[in-house]
DRENPA-3360 file (N, C-alpha, C; in nm, 2 decimals, always signed):
BEGIN
1 = MSSYTFSD = +1.24/+11.12/-6.74/+1.33/+11.22/-6.69/+1.39/+11.18/-6.56 ~ +1.32/+11.12/-6.47/+1.37/+11.09/-6.33/+1.41/+10.95/-6.32 ~ +1.51/+10.93/-6.23/+1.56/+10.79/-6.20/+1.50/+10.75/-6.06 ~ +1.43/+10.84/-6.00/+1.37/+10.80/-5.87/+1.26/+10.70/-5.88 ~ +1.24/+10.61/-5.79/+1.13/+10.52/-5.79/+1.06/+10.52/-5.66 ~ +0.93/+10.48/-5.66/+0.85/+10.47/-5.54/+0.83/+10.32/-5.52 ~ +0.81/+10.29/-5.39/+0.79/+10.15/-5.36/+0.65/+10.11/-5.39 ~ +0.63/+9.99/-5.42/+0.49/+9.93/-5.44/+0.42/+9.94/-5.31;
9 = RGDKEIVE = +0.28/+9.96/-5.32/+0.20/+9.97/-5.20/+0.22/+9.84/-5.12 ~ +0.24/+9.86/-4.99/+0.25/+9.74/-4.90/+0.13/+9.73/-4.82 ~ +0.13/+9.64/-4.72/+0.02/+9.63/-4.63/+0.00/+9.75/-4.55 ~ -0.11/+9.77/-4.48/-0.15/+9.89/-4.41/-0.04/+9.93/-4.31 ~ +0.01/+9.83/-4.24/+0.11/+9.86/-4.13/+0.24/+9.92/-4.20 ~ +0.28/+9.87/-4.31/+0.40/+9.93/-4.38/+0.37/+10.07/-4.43 ~ +0.25/+10.08/-4.49/+0.21/+10.21/-4.55/+0.21/+10.32/-4.44 ~ +0.15/+10.28/-4.33/+0.12/+10.38/-4.22/+0.24/+10.40/-4.13;
17 = NGDLLMPK = +0.33/+10.31/-4.11/+0.44/+10.32/-4.02/+0.58/+10.29/-4.07 ~ +0.59/+10.26/-4.20/+0.71/+10.23/-4.26/+0.79/+10.35/-4.30 ~ +0.91/+10.33/-4.36/+0.99/+10.44/-4.40/+1.00/+10.45/-4.55 ~ +0.92/+10.38/-4.63/+0.92/+10.39/-4.77/+0.80/+10.47/-4.83 ~ +0.83/+10.55/-4.93/+0.72/+10.63/-4.99/+0.65/+10.53/-5.09 ~ +0.52/+10.52/-5.06/+0.43/+10.43/-5.13/+0.30/+10.51/-5.17 ~ +0.32/+10.61/-5.25/+0.20/+10.70/-5.27/+0.08/+10.63/-5.33 ~ -0.04/+10.67/-5.28/-0.16/+10.61/-5.34/-0.22/+10.71/-5.43;
25 = FDADGLIA = -0.21/+10.69/-5.56/-0.27/+10.77/-5.66/-0.42/+10.73/-5.68 ~ -0.50/+10.83/-5.72/-0.64/+10.80/-5.74/-0.66/+10.73/-5.87 ~ -0.79/+10.71/-5.91/-0.82/+10.63/-6.03/-0.77/+10.70/-6.16 ~ -0.74/+10.83/-6.15/-0.69/+10.91/-6.26/-0.53/+10.92/-6.25 ~ -0.48/+10.85/-6.15/-0.33/+10.85/-6.14/-0.28/+10.97/-6.07 ~ -0.36/+11.04/-5.99/-0.32/+11.17/-5.93/-0.33/+11.16/-5.78 ~ -0.25/+11.25/-5.72/-0.25/+11.26/-5.57/-0.26/+11.41/-5.54 ~ -0.34/+11.45/-5.45/-0.36/+11.59/-5.41/-0.24/+11.64/-5.34;
33 = AVVTEATT = -0.20/+11.77/-5.37/-0.08/+11.83/-5.30/-0.13/+11.97/-5.25 ~ -0.13/+11.99/-5.12/-0.16/+12.11/-5.05/-0.03/+12.19/-5.04 ~ -0.02/+12.31/-5.09/+0.10/+12.38/-5.09/+0.09/+12.50/-4.99 ~ +0.19/+12.50/-4.90/+0.20/+12.61/-4.80/+0.33/+12.68/-4.81 ~ +0.33/+12.80/-4.76/+0.45/+12.88/-4.75/+0.54/+12.83/-4.64 ~ +0.66/+12.80/-4.67/+0.75/+12.73/-4.58/+0.77/+12.79/-4.44 ~ +0.77/+12.92/-4.43/+0.80/+12.99/-4.30/+0.67/+13.02/-4.23 ~ +0.57/+13.06/-4.30/+0.45/+13.11/-4.23/+0.34/+13.00/-4.22;
41 = GEVLMVGY = +0.34/+12.90/-4.30/+0.24/+12.80/-4.30/+0.12/+12.84/-4.38 ~ +0.11/+12.96/-4.44/+0.00/+13.00/-4.51/-0.03/+12.91/-4.63 ~ -0.16/+12.87/-4.65/-0.20/+12.78/-4.76/-0.20/+12.87/-4.88 ~ -0.12/+12.82/-4.98/-0.11/+12.90/-5.11/-0.19/+12.84/-5.22 ~ -0.20/+12.71/-5.23/-0.28/+12.65/-5.34/-0.29/+12.50/-5.32 ~ -0.37/+12.44/-5.40/-0.38/+12.29/-5.41/-0.36/+12.25/-5.55 ~ -0.27/+12.16/-5.57/-0.25/+12.11/-5.70/-0.25/+11.96/-5.70 ~ -0.23/+11.90/-5.82/-0.24/+11.75/-5.83/-0.11/+11.71/-5.90;
49 = MNAEALKR = -0.06/+11.59/-5.86/+0.06/+11.54/-5.91/+0.03/+11.39/-5.96 ~ +0.09/+11.36/-6.07/+0.10/+11.21/-6.10/+0.23/+11.17/-6.06 ~ +0.27/+11.04/-6.08/+0.39/+10.99/-6.04/+0.51/+11.06/-6.09 ~ +0.51/+11.10/-6.22/+0.62/+11.16/-6.28/+0.64/+11.31/-6.23 ~ +0.53/+11.38/-6.21/+0.54/+11.51/-6.15/+0.60/+11.51/-6.01 ~ +0.56/+11.41/-5.93/+0.62/+11.39/-5.80/+0.76/+11.36/-5.81 ~ +0.80/+11.27/-5.90/+0.94/+11.24/-5.92/+1.02/+11.36/-5.96 ~ +0.97/+11.44/-6.05/+1.04/+11.56/-6.10/+1.05/+11.66/-5.98;
57 = TVETGEAW = +0.95/+11.67/-5.89/+0.96/+11.76/-5.78/+1.07/+11.71/-5.68 ~ +1.07/+11.59/-5.65/+1.18/+11.53/-5.56/+1.32/+11.55/-5.63 ~ +1.33/+11.53/-5.75/+1.46/+11.54/-5.82/+1.51/+11.68/-5.83 ~ +1.42/+11.78/-5.87/+1.47/+11.91/-5.90/+1.46/+12.01/-5.78 ~ +1.38/+11.97/-5.68/+1.35/+12.06/-5.56/+1.26/+12.18/-5.60 ~ +1.20/+12.17/-5.72/+1.10/+12.27/-5.76/+0.97/+12.20/-5.79 ~ +0.86/+12.27/-5.76/+0.73/+12.20/-5.77/+0.68/+12.18/-5.91 ~ +0.64/+12.06/-5.94/+0.58/+12.02/-6.07/+0.45/+11.96/-6.04;
65 = YWSRSRQG = +0.35/+11.99/-6.13/+0.22/+11.94/-6.11/+0.17/+11.88/-6.25 ~ +0.06/+11.81/-6.24/-0.01/+11.76/-6.35/-0.14/+11.85/-6.37 ~ -0.14/+11.92/-6.48/-0.26/+12.00/-6.51/-0.37/+11.92/-6.56 ~ -0.48/+11.91/-6.49/-0.60/+11.84/-6.53/-0.67/+11.90/-6.65 ~ -0.66/+12.03/-6.66/-0.73/+12.10/-6.77/-0.65/+12.09/-6.90 ~ -0.52/+12.10/-6.89/-0.44/+12.09/-7.01/-0.38/+11.95/-7.04 ~ -0.40/+11.86/-6.94/-0.36/+11.72/-6.95/-0.21/+11.72/-6.99 ~ -0.13/+11.79/-6.91/+0.01/+11.80/-6.93/+0.09/+11.84/-6.80;
73 = FWKKGETS = +0.22/+11.82/-6.80/+0.30/+11.87/-6.69/+0.31/+12.02/-6.68 ~ +0.32/+12.07/-6.56/+0.32/+12.21/-6.54/+0.42/+12.24/-6.43 ~ +0.53/+12.31/-6.46/+0.63/+12.35/-6.36/+0.58/+12.48/-6.31 ~ +0.54/+12.49/-6.19/+0.49/+12.62/-6.13/+0.60/+12.73/-6.15 ~ +0.56/+12.84/-6.21/+0.65/+12.95/-6.23/+0.73/+12.95/-6.36 ~ +0.71/+12.85/-6.44/+0.78/+12.84/-6.57/+0.75/+12.97/-6.66 ~ +0.63/+13.01/-6.66/+0.59/+13.13/-6.73/+0.60/+13.26/-6.65 ~ +0.55/+13.25/-6.53/+0.54/+13.37/-6.44/+0.66/+13.41/-6.36;
81 = GQVQKVHE = +0.76/+13.32/-6.35/+0.87/+13.34/-6.26/+0.85/+13.31/-6.12 ~ +0.73/+13.27/-6.08/+0.69/+13.24/-5.95/+0.72/+13.09/-5.91 ~ +0.84/+13.05/-5.93/+0.89/+12.91/-5.91/+0.87/+12.88/-5.76 ~ +0.82/+12.76/-5.74/+0.81/+12.72/-5.60/+0.93/+12.63/-5.56 ~ +1.01/+12.68/-5.48/+1.13/+12.60/-5.42/+1.08/+12.52/-5.31 ~ +1.09/+12.39/-5.32/+1.04/+12.30/-5.22/+1.14/+12.28/-5.10 ~ +1.09/+12.31/-4.98/+1.17/+12.29/-4.86/+1.15/+12.15/-4.80 ~ +1.02/+12.11/-4.81/+0.98/+11.98/-4.74/+0.86/+11.93/-4.81;
89 = ILTDCDQD = +0.85/+11.80/-4.82/+0.73/+11.73/-4.87/+0.68/+11.63/-4.76 ~ +0.56/+11.65/-4.72/+0.50/+11.56/-4.62/+0.39/+11.48/-4.68 ~ +0.37/+11.36/-4.63/+0.26/+11.27/-4.68/+0.18/+11.24/-4.55 ~ +0.05/+11.21/-4.58/-0.04/+11.18/-4.47/-0.03/+11.03/-4.44 ~ -0.10/+10.98/-4.34/-0.09/+10.85/-4.28/-0.10/+10.74/-4.38 ~ -0.20/+10.75/-4.48/-0.22/+10.64/-4.57/-0.16/+10.68/-4.71 ~ -0.08/+10.79/-4.71/+0.00/+10.83/-4.83/-0.08/+10.86/-4.95 ~ -0.20/+10.92/-4.93/-0.28/+10.95/-5.05/-0.30/+11.11/-5.06;
97 = ALVLKVSV = -0.22/+11.18/-4.99/-0.22/+11.33/-5.00/-0.09/+11.38/-4.96 ~ -0.05/+11.49/-5.01/+0.08/+11.55/-4.98/+0.07/+11.70/-4.93 ~ +0.16/+11.74/-4.86/+0.18/+11.88/-4.83/+0.32/+11.92/-4.87 ~ +0.33/+12.03/-4.96/+0.45/+12.08/-5.00/+0.48/+12.21/-4.93 ~ +0.59/+12.23/-4.86/+0.63/+12.35/-4.79/+0.73/+12.42/-4.89 ~ +0.69/+12.54/-4.94/+0.77/+12.60/-5.04/+0.80/+12.75/-5.01 ~ +0.89/+12.80/-5.08/+0.91/+12.95/-5.09/+0.89/+12.98/-5.24 ~ +0.83/+13.09/-5.26/+0.79/+13.13/-5.40/+0.89/+13.24/-5.45;
105 = EGNGATCH = +0.95/+13.22/-5.56/+1.04/+13.32/-5.62/+0.96/+13.42/-5.69 ~ +1.03/+13.52/-5.75/+0.96/+13.62/-5.83/+0.89/+13.72/-5.73 ~ +0.77/+13.75/-5.76/+0.69/+13.84/-5.68/+0.63/+13.78/-5.56 ~ +0.65/+13.65/-5.54/+0.60/+13.58/-5.42/+0.46/+13.54/-5.43 ~ +0.39/+13.56/-5.54/+0.25/+13.52/-5.56/+0.24/+13.38/-5.61 ~ +0.13/+13.32/-5.59/+0.11/+13.18/-5.63/-0.01/+13.18/-5.73 ~ -0.11/+13.25/-5.70/-0.24/+13.24/-5.78/-0.23/+13.30/-5.92 ~ -0.28/+13.23/-6.02/-0.27/+13.28/-6.16/-0.36/+13.39/-6.18;
113 = VGYRSCFY = -0.45/+13.43/-6.09/-0.53/+13.55/-6.11/-0.47/+13.67/-6.04 ~ -0.35/+13.66/-5.98/-0.28/+13.77/-5.93/-0.26/+13.79/-5.78 ~ -0.32/+13.70/-5.71/-0.31/+13.71/-5.56/-0.20/+13.63/-5.51 ~ -0.16/+13.66/-5.39/-0.05/+13.58/-5.32/-0.09/+13.43/-5.31 ~ -0.21/+13.41/-5.26/-0.26/+13.28/-5.24/-0.38/+13.25/-5.32 ~ -0.40/+13.13/-5.37/-0.53/+13.10/-5.44/-0.65/+13.11/-5.35 ~ -0.62/+13.11/-5.22/-0.73/+13.12/-5.12/-0.75/+13.26/-5.07 ~ -0.78/+13.35/-5.16/-0.79/+13.49/-5.13/-0.93/+13.54/-5.09;
121 = RRIVRPET = -1.03/+13.44/-5.09/-1.17/+13.48/-5.05/-1.21/+13.38/-4.94 ~ -1.30/+13.43/-4.85/-1.36/+13.34/-4.76/-1.51/+13.34/-4.78 ~ -1.57/+13.23/-4.73/-1.72/+13.22/-4.74/-1.78/+13.29/-4.63 ~ -1.88/+13.37/-4.66/-1.96/+13.44/-4.55/-2.11/+13.40/-4.57 ~ -2.17/+13.38/-4.46/-2.31/+13.34/-4.46/-2.40/+13.46/-4.42 ~ -2.47/+13.51/-4.51/-2.56/+13.62/-4.47/-2.68/+13.57/-4.40 ~ -2.76/+13.66/-4.34/-2.88/+13.62/-4.26/-2.98/+13.55/-4.35 ~ -2.99/+13.60/-4.48/-3.07/+13.54/-4.58/-3.01/+13.55/-4.71;
129 = GAVRLERV = -3.05/+13.48/-4.81/-3.00/+13.49/-4.94/-2.88/+13.40/-4.97 ~ -2.82/+13.43/-5.08/-2.71/+13.35/-5.13/-2.59/+13.37/-5.04 ~ -2.52/+13.26/-5.03/-2.39/+13.26/-4.96/-2.29/+13.34/-5.05 ~ -2.21/+13.42/-4.98/-2.13/+13.52/-5.06/-1.98/+13.49/-5.03 ~ -1.89/+13.55/-5.11/-1.75/+13.54/-5.09/-1.70/+13.68/-5.06 ~ -1.61/+13.69/-4.96/-1.55/+13.81/-4.92/-1.39/+13.80/-4.93 ~ -1.33/+13.90/-4.99/-1.19/+13.90/-5.01/-1.11/+13.91/-4.87 ~ -1.01/+13.82/-4.86/-0.92/+13.83/-4.74/-0.79/+13.89/-4.79;
137 = EAERVYDP = -0.77/+13.90/-4.92/-0.65/+13.97/-4.97/-0.71/+14.08/-5.05 ~ -0.69/+14.21/-5.01/-0.75/+14.32/-5.07/-0.69/+14.35/-5.21 ~ -0.56/+14.33/-5.23/-0.50/+14.37/-5.35/-0.43/+14.26/-5.42 ~ -0.43/+14.26/-5.55/-0.35/+14.17/-5.63/-0.20/+14.20/-5.62 ~ -0.12/+14.10/-5.63/+0.02/+14.12/-5.63/+0.07/+14.16/-5.77 ~ +0.01/+14.11/-5.87/+0.05/+14.14/-6.01/-0.08/+14.14/-6.10 ~ -0.06/+14.19/-6.22/-0.16/+14.19/-6.32/-0.14/+14.06/-6.41 ~ -0.23/+13.97/-6.41/-0.21/+13.84/-6.49/-0.20/+13.87/-6.64;
145 = AEVYGKS = -0.26/+13.97/-6.69/-0.25/+14.00/-6.83/-0.11/+14.04/-6.87 ~ -0.04/+14.11/-6.78/+0.10/+14.14/-6.80/+0.19/+14.02/-6.80 ~ +0.16/+13.92/-6.72/+0.24/+13.81/-6.70/+0.21/+13.70/-6.81 ~ +0.08/+13.68/-6.83/+0.04/+13.57/-6.92/+0.00/+13.61/-7.05 ~ -0.02/+13.75/-7.07/-0.05/+13.80/-7.20/-0.20/+13.78/-7.24 ~ -0.28/+13.75/-7.14/-0.43/+13.74/-7.17/-0.50/+13.78/-7.05 ~ -0.63/+13.80/-7.07/-0.71/+13.84/-6.95/-0.80/+13.73/-6.90;
% end
């Protein structure tokens, strides 16, 4: 699909200080992508991209991922309408992780279970017993069964 290319990995100095994108994909050919809301910085989700998903994202300006569970490409929002418009892509010092700054179309939600962010719970430590989860988003933005047709 894409005509974009990435540079081959160079030496450490070039990777860390150069101006060429030389992504370091893991053994499965994936790179982690932390997705944040472009204006607020709120963390929305974490996804994984292979080289083609990253190329598609750069080319289209919309976020594409590699679904590890389905073993296929996944354009965020293709079914739900919650398309992620990419404003900026950052890479870390050794180019083995990405941050995508996005705005979300549709109802503005990102999580497939109905919340704005996939990070809708925090870990709380009780005095004794099992560590628990507490919601930081009280309400779902949408009903996933209505959007995806399943529960």
